[in-house]
C-alpha positions, 0 to 999 in steps of 0.5 A: 399510509396511503396507497402510492406511498406504500408502493413507493416503499415496496419498490425501494425494498425490491430494489434493495433486495435485488442489489443485495442478491447481486452483490452476494452472488457476483464473483468476488475479486481476488484478494492479493494481500500477503496475509500468510494466515494459515486459514486464508485460501487467497493467493498469498495465504498459507492454507495449503502449507499448513494443511500439508505440514504434517506430511512435510515434517513427518509428524502430527504434532503441529500447534498454532500459537497466537502468543508473543515469542516471550510468552510462548517460550517461557510459558508465562500467561498473557495476563501476567505480562499485561499486568506487569506492563500496566503496573510499570506504566502506572509507576512511571506515570505517578513517580516520573523522577524516582521511578525514572532513576529506579527503572534506569538502574533496573534496566542497567542491571537487567541489561548487564545480566542479559548481556552477560548471558547472550555473550556466552550464548553467542559463542556457539554461533562462531563455532558449533563445537564449542560448549553451551552457555552453562558449560562455557561458564564452568571452566571460567570459574575453575580457572580462577578458583585458586586466586579468589574462590569465595568471590568467584563462587558468589559471581557464578551464583549470581550469573546462574540466578540471572540466567535461570530467573525466567526458565524456558519451557522444557519442550523440544520443538521447532518454531516456524514463522512465515510472514512478510515482516518478522519483529522481535523485541529485546525480551523476545530476542533473548528468549529466542536465542536461549531457546535455540541455544538449548537445542531447538530449531527456528525457521523464519521466512520473511523479507522484512525484519524491521527495526525491532530485530536489530539485536537479533540480526546483530547477534546472528551476524545477518542482514538483508539486502534488496537487489535490483531486478533485471528487466526485459522488453515485453510484448508492447516494448514495456519493461517486464521484470525477470523471474528469480531462479532459485536452487538448493546448494546441496548436490543431491537437490541441485537439479530442479530450478524454482522460478519466482516473480522477480518483484516479490523475491528481490531480497537476499541474505548477507551473512557476516564473515566468521559466522558458522552456518551453511547456505542452503538455497541461492539464486542464479548469481549465488546470493543466499535466500535460505541459510542455516546458522548454528547457534549453541546446540540448535539452528536458525533457518532464515529464508528471504522469499516467504512468497514461496510458501504461499498458496499460489506457489505451493500449488505450482509444479515449478515452485511447490517443491521449494517450500517442501525441500526447505522445511525438510531440514527441520527435525521431526518433532513438535512444531509451533506455527506462529500466527501472533505476528499475523493475527495478533492475540486470540479474540482480536479479530473484531474491528470494534474490539477497542470500543467494546473493551471500554464501557463508555466507548461502547455506550457512546457507540450504541447511542450514536447508532440509535440516534442516527436511526431516529434522525433518519426516521424522523427526518423522512416524515418531514415535508420539504418546501416546494422550491420555486422555479426561476425563469432565466433572464431573456437575451435582449441583445437582438432586441436592442440591436433592432431598436437602435436600427429602427431609431436610425431608420426613422431618423432618416440618418441614411448616411450614418447607417451607410458609414457603419455598414462600410466600416463593418465591410472593411473589418470583414475584409481584414478578418476574412481575406487578410486585407489590412489596409485595402485600397479600393481604387487599386486594380490589383486589390480588386483582382485579389478580392475577386480571386479570394472571394470566388466572385467575378470581377464585374461583381467586385467592381460594382460592389466597390463602386457602391462602397465608394459612393457611400463613403463620398456621397453627402446624402443617401436615399432609401433606395441607395441604402437598400441597394448598398445593404443588399450588395454587401449581404450578397457578397458576404453570403457568396464569399462565405460558401 
């Protein structure tokens, strides 16, 4: 490697090192994404809330879960549910006709069993004093026992088998969700309803429940509503959104008011009539933002302002108490903090997890990397052919004009040259002084031309005399042509100042 080429690479490496150091030590821009992840210290993370959960709930039994709701509540490992889902997909792919009918029958059977269970479990949602699911079925079988005892015993046994087919974990706990969007499929919804009906509590802080939670919301009789945010004129007359003022409905907590930005807290909860529950917090107009719904022996807590649980508002004195007061309604016991709906399953942090999970894709990826590096090193050693410099074409317009003028001059065509100069002069009068059809013999025209050009009247009369002579003379000498050309040039030069 020659010395100049070596210094060239040294300079490039120095520039690259300086760039890396500059990027590393420069202040990082603030990340305003609403992640609500318990390890994020960005404005819309939940590091502060998760760190203070033991103090807020009065217990150190805080567990982070990254499992789906169904797996967390039933205790079934992910490998089992993945295997069942894969087997079901494979069966439907290989036998589309028979499996379609079988799956339809199975789904209808499961739906009938599942609808029978939620229907009995949804009874406590209308009246918290009614018995639970198992207690609600017992009087029904006793009341019909005198008529058909054998048939009713078989039906009760089938119901008990359907309801206890996949038992839930026996742990009494709170289930806490804080995210922008809450999603729960049909299996997750049924497991969550059974979990609460057994005497547990679920706290959900989200502003979007999505389409997958339609069964969940319909069962609880709740829906969300996006309200219009009032605005006021800002410093420069631009509209600025008003803050949302939230307060708790409990008289002992009605004192403090919590202000949140209106644009991030414009979702309200609407509870159907007949549902048993309480509005725990509302805005200035009385629209609920935090409700408690009784379901079986447990409760659902729904909050539509998850931003109040983020780091930014937890650290502010005027808004930090909202999350603490809202979570104080939960009983002191084991609490599960959900991270599955924000981070996914464990081990799903890498962006190349799909590539690394398949051998063929992984091999292709590494071949692409090594091939790209080899191409760069080989291509850098090639010498590029010198690109020739092309001279631009010269502008020969002036040369052409001089050639034509020389032809006229050598041909002694003074009369033709004078006519062209007079024609150019008439065009100059039309464009410069707006004289479309000037009458050179008109006294008024000469006076106007003198005033517009700023030349004296005798100068204008002399110029008009030379122009009239050139237009009427049959022949012109060299002296007369030069005199006309000089007079026209002087007029244009002095009139253009």
